[in-house]
N, C-alpha and C positions, 0 to 999 in steps of 0.2 A: 503493497500502500503504497502509496506516496502523498504527500500534504503541498499546495500551491502555496508560495509565497504570500498570496493573500491571504489564507486561512490563519498563518502563523502571525502574521498581521494581525487580523481582527480579535484572532486567542488575545494579544496581547491589553489588545486594546481594552479588553474584558478583564484582566485581570491587572494590567497595569492604572490602578485608580487614583495612584499616587501620583503619580509621575503626570508632569505638564508636555514631555519631549520622548512622551511611550513612542511613536512611530522612529524617531533617531536609534532609541535603544536599543529597539528588535530589531532594526536595521543593521545596527552591527554587531549582535548575536547571531545573524542569520549570516551575516557576511562572515564573521569569524568561522563559524562554525562548518561551511560549505568553500571557504576557501576564496571567496569573493570581496571586489571591491562594494564597499557601500553605494556608491553611485550605480553600478551594476543590479543590486539586489533592488534597487530604488526603478531602474527602469525595466527590470523583469518581472513582473506582481504575477503572474504564468505559468512561471519556471515550475516543475514539480520536483520537492526534495527530496531522495530518498528518505525509505523510511528510517535506517537506522539512524543519520544524520535528523530527522526530524524528531526523531524520539529525545534525541540530545540536546536541538532548538527546546524543545516544550519542556526540559527539566529543567532551562535556563531561565527559563520564562518564568517558571515556578519558583525558583530560589530570586530572581530579581521583582518576583512579586511578595515577597516575605522581605524584603528591603535589603536583603544584599546585595548591596554596591558590583555596578559590572563590574567592575575591575578586579574585584576579587573573584568573581562569575568565571572570567575573562583569564586573567593570569597576569593580564595587563594594562598597565594608564600611561597615555600619553602627558609625556611633560618637556617645556621648553619644545627643541627639534625632534624629540627624541619618544621614544617606547620603550619602559621601564617594567621589569617583571613586579608583581606584587602579591603578597598571601596574606594571610591570617595573622601571620608575624608584624609584617609593616604596617605602617602608618600608609596609605595611598595619598602619591604626590597629588598635590593642591593647584589650581591656578593662583592661590596667592603667596603661593611659596616660589614662582616663578620672580617674584620682585628682588627677593632675597637673590637671584642667579643676575637679574639687569642690576643691581647695586654696584656686587662683585664688579661683574666686568666691565664696570663704570669706573671703579678705580683700577684697573688693571688695561688700560686703552691699547695699550703696544699688543696686540695677538701674536709678539713673535718674544715677551717679555717672559724672563722666568721668572717664575714663583712657587712659591713652597704653602701648603695650605692644611688647615687641620678642620676635619666636621668634626662635634660633636653629637654622637645619637643621630648615626649615619644612615639607617632607617633601611631601603631601597637601595640608598646610594645616589638616586637621582639631581641631591642640588652639587655635589661635589661632582660628579661624572660631569652637568651638563657645562659644568665649567670649563673643566681640562678637556674636555673635545671642543671646548671654542677655542682654547688657549693650550696648545700644545709644545708650549715647552713650561709648563707647569707641573708641577708631583703633589702629591698629596698623601694622607694619612686619612682614614675614615675610623670611627671608635664605635663601638657599641657593646653594651653590655647583654645583650641576648644575641647567643649563638643561630639561631634559627632566622633572626633578623641577617647580621654576618654571612648565613649562606644567598637568601635570596641578593644581596651586595654583592654574593663573588659572582652569582649566574649574569649580573646585569656586567659586573667588571671583565668576565671573561667574553660578551657578548660582543662589547666594544673594545676589543679587547688594550685593556688596559691596565694588564700584570704588572706592566714595567714602571707605570707610572702613579698606582695611587698600592698602598697597604692597610688592609683592612685586620682589626687590631681589634681584639675582646678585654674590653674595659670598661671602668665605670669610672666616667665621666672621663676624668684631668689623671688619673690614676697612672701611672706607668710613663705619662709620655713625655721625652725629652725633645729636647733642642727646643728651637726658637722658627717663628714661622712668619708671613708675608702678613697671612690671611688665617683668622680662625672663623667658622662658621656653625650657627645649632638654627633646629628649629626644635625647640627644647618641648617637651610638655608645659604646657600653660593654663590646663582648665582648671581654673578652683576644683576640690574635690566635689563639694556639694551640689556644682552643678554639672557635673557628667551623665546626672539619670535626665536631664532636661535636653540634654542633645539629640540630636535627629536618631531615629534607630541604625538608619544607614552608618554611624560614627558611633554609635556609644556601640552596642552588638555586633563588631565585625573590625574596629579598630582594635590595636591591645590596648588596656587599658594603661601599662606604662607608659605609652606615647601620648597620653592624654593629661592625665592628672600629675598636677606642678602644685599641688597642696593645698591649705587653706584656699592662699589669699592667688593660687596659681604661679607663683613668682618662685619657689623655691630652686628651681634650676639655674634660673638668673643670680643670688642671692650664693647660691654654691661654688657658683664661676668668677663671679666678683670675690670672692671670699678665698680660694685656691687660686686665681690666675698670679702670675709672678710676672716681674719685667722681662724677666730672661727667653717667658714664651714669645714673645714678638720682635721682631723685629725694629730697626729703630722709626720706620714708617710705617709699622706694620698694624692693620684694623682690625677690628673686632664686629661679625655680623650678626644680629638678630633677627628673627622673626617673632611675634608678638603679639598679642591678641585685642581685642577689639578694650580701647579705654587702658591698657598696661604701659603704656609708652611713660607717666611721669612715675609711677612704680616701680620698672626696670631703671630708666635712669635716676632716682632714689637712690639706688640699692648701689648703684656706680659710686657714687660718691667716697666713700671709704674705701676705694682703690686705687691705684697707679691712673683706673684707663679715664678719659674722660667724653663724653657725648658729643658726638661731632654733626651728626647730620640724622633727617626720618627721612624714611621714601615711603611715600601714601600709595594706596590703593588709589580703584579709578573711585569710590564715593570719598575720598579726601583722607580716608582712615589710617594713621598711621602705621603698617603693616613691621619694616625694617627698621630696627636702630642702626647704629654704624658708631664704634669708640675707636677712638684713637689713645697711642701713650700718652701721657702725661711729660 
């Protein structure tokens, strides 16, 4: 038995009552399973999908109807100019985080300039790898406490052939990290603990809690970084870039005031909200 593309789209329409862009998502599901582009699926609604593939598509539709993120179902998420593997062990790459990539690249405009970068909480590796792929003479270290997350980052590292330029390390934040860096980046957990249950089901039920929970005020990881980071970790003109949550700018800056770092810039999203904060050595 076969199923037309149009039949599968109608099924998704009935199931995806919580989605505004259900047709886009079901086309992505169909295209991933049958190995065709989304535009091909859009133009071929009468195509008959073989039974085995149709069963996979229906199972994916059911999973998405239960709020499981599409990236978790397909195992891939587009970010910056690339697509990264993602699993239940990693935070899904998000468009807001591209602001951090833009901020770093704007600080290292010379594409041939060598520099050394450290990412704390590397997850999928989408941040540091996007930067390295745009700056071919840069090298880096990506740190994560989770062995499962590092396994996903390792898959992405091998896919993008970055083994000679990126070292992945299992460690707890700055623990066991030595040397000086031109750039330190992080998208740390910044959701206040009591707000976790208020998040959308797509997030709270499928992203790892350790990648979301930033403690009582959401600022635990910033507090810890500013306490533990020492001047020798940054080169003379080195910079630190943090992603932060809505309304957290002043709180993060306040936590930096007893450190050697000085706030230097804020990068805003399209709604004018400060999403990335830049610090430099004093």
